[in-house]
N, C-alpha and C positions, 0 to 999 in steps of 0.2 A: 124310485128308491135307488139310492146310490150304493154301489157294491164296494165293500172294503176289501182291498187286495191282501194277499198273504203277507206282503212286505209290511204293510201298516200294522197288521196283527202281530207280526214278529217283533217289530220295534216296540209296540205297546207292551208286549210280554216282557221284553228285556228291561224296559223302564220299570215295570212293576216289580220284577225280581230285584233290580238294583235298589229300589226304594225299600223293599221288604228287608233287605240286608241292613240298611241304615236304621230302620225302625227296631229290628229285633236284636241288634248288636248291644251287648252290655256296655254301660258307660265305663270309661277309663277311670280307675281308682288312682288319681294323682296323689292322694294322701299317702299311699303306700310307697311312693317314690321318694328317695332322699331329696331334700331341698338343695343340697350342695354336694356335688360329686367329688369323690376322691380321685387320686391319680396314682399310677404305679411307675416305677423307674427300675430299669435293669441296673444292677450294681457292677461296677468295674473295680474289683478288689486289687487289680494290678498283678495278681498272681494266678488268675484264672479260677479262683475258688468263689463259691457263692456265699453271700452273707447269710447267716442263720438267725433265727428269731432270738436266741439267747443272748449273743453279744450285742445285738441291736437293742433289745430291751434293757440290758444292763447299762449301755452307753446313754440311752435316751432318758432313762428314769433315775439313774444314780443309785439304783438298788444293787448292791454288790454281792450278788449271789452267783455262784458258778455251778456248772454241771448241767445235765439235761433238763429241759423244760418240765418234764414230768416230776422232777424232784424239788422244784422251786417252792411249792406251797408248804411242804414239810420243812424245808430249810429256813423259810421265813419265820417260823414259829419262834417267838421270844426275841427275835432280832428286828423285825419290822412289823408295822401295823398290818393286820389281816382283816379284811372286811368283806361283807357280802354285797356291798354297793360300790359302784365306781366313783372315783374322785380324780380330779385333774392330776396327771402325772403318775397315777397308780398303774400297776401292771396287772392286766387281766390274765388269769391262768386258766387255760382250757385243758381239761383232761379227757382221756379217751378220744383224742383228736383223730387219730388214724389207727385205732386199735388200743387195747388196754395199756400198753406200755409206752404210749406216745402222748406228748403234751404240746402246747403252743402258747407263746407269750405275745401280748400286744400291749402297747403303752396308750393309756387313755389321753387323748389330745383335747377332747372337749366333751362336756356333759350337756347334751342338747335338751333333754327333758328326762322324766322319770323312766322312760322306756327306750331312749335312744342315746347312744354315745358315738363319738368318732375316735378311731384308733389309728396309730401308726404301727406297722409291724413288717417283719421281713420274712421272706421265703414262704408266704402263705400257700402259694400254689406249687411249691417245690421247684420254682424256676429262677431263684436268685433275685427276684424283684423285691423292692421295698414299696409297700403300699402306704400312702399318706392320706390322712383324713378319711379313712375307710369307714363307712357307716356300719354300725352294729346295733341290732335291735333286740331287746329283751322279749322273748316269746314264752317265758315261763308262765304257767297258769296262775301262780300267786304273785306275779310281778316282783320276784325276789332275785332276779339275775342269775338263776341257776341254769338257764338254757337260753342260747342266743342264736340268731342268724346273722351271717356276715354278708355284706353287699359284695357281689362279684364284680369288681371294677372292669376287667376285660369283657365280661359278658353283659355288663350294664343291666344287671338284675339281681334280686336277692338270691343268694345261694340256696340250693335245694336241701342242704343238711341242717339239722339243728345240733349245736355243739353244747355239751355240758360244761359248765363253768365251776371251778373250785372256789373262786373268789378273786379278790383284788388285793394286791400287796402294795403298800405305800410306805413312805418314810414315816417315822413316828409322828403322830398328830395329823396324818394325812396332808402334810406339807412337804412335798418332794423338794429336796434341796438342789437337785441337778436337772430336773425335768425342764426341757427347753420348749415345751409347747409345740413339738413337731420339728424342731431344728434337727439337722442331720449331722452336725459336727463335722468330723473329718471324712465322712463317706463321700466318695465321688460318684457321680452319675454318668452313665453312658447314654448318649442320645439326647433327647429333648428334656 
């Protein structure tokens, strides 16, 4: 009878443990990952100030509303089309973004399907960056775009928070006159 040394048993145990990890690991859910990643750029305003979501959304969408993001939904009433679903060039209005008195604006760049859009927006992480082609997914129970998650481009993962959406503001007839499909106009980028 041949004796099995401790070294062989140790190696066999390590191989068994390694294989067990492979077998018991849950499969990667690639469907949850965006098919096309966005990008972020730091803005060089020339005067050291950061670009904010309001002037960015106004310039990109052609929707001429002024004032804090939290006021846009009410200001749009009677002036622009307001809808509960996204359309190309419309402005997504988040409320209760960082507390009750704060909002955020993002311009819809692409409607991927009934539950996913891509947006362009500025200062999302309060760092002066412009985020282009950023994935946003509808996570509302009724598929009504009342709650969304936003892809965290620097973290390369879905953000941990769910944000309430007031709705989408568009030019009359949902045909934005100035939306440039993600064009940046006169904004200059620093870096790549």
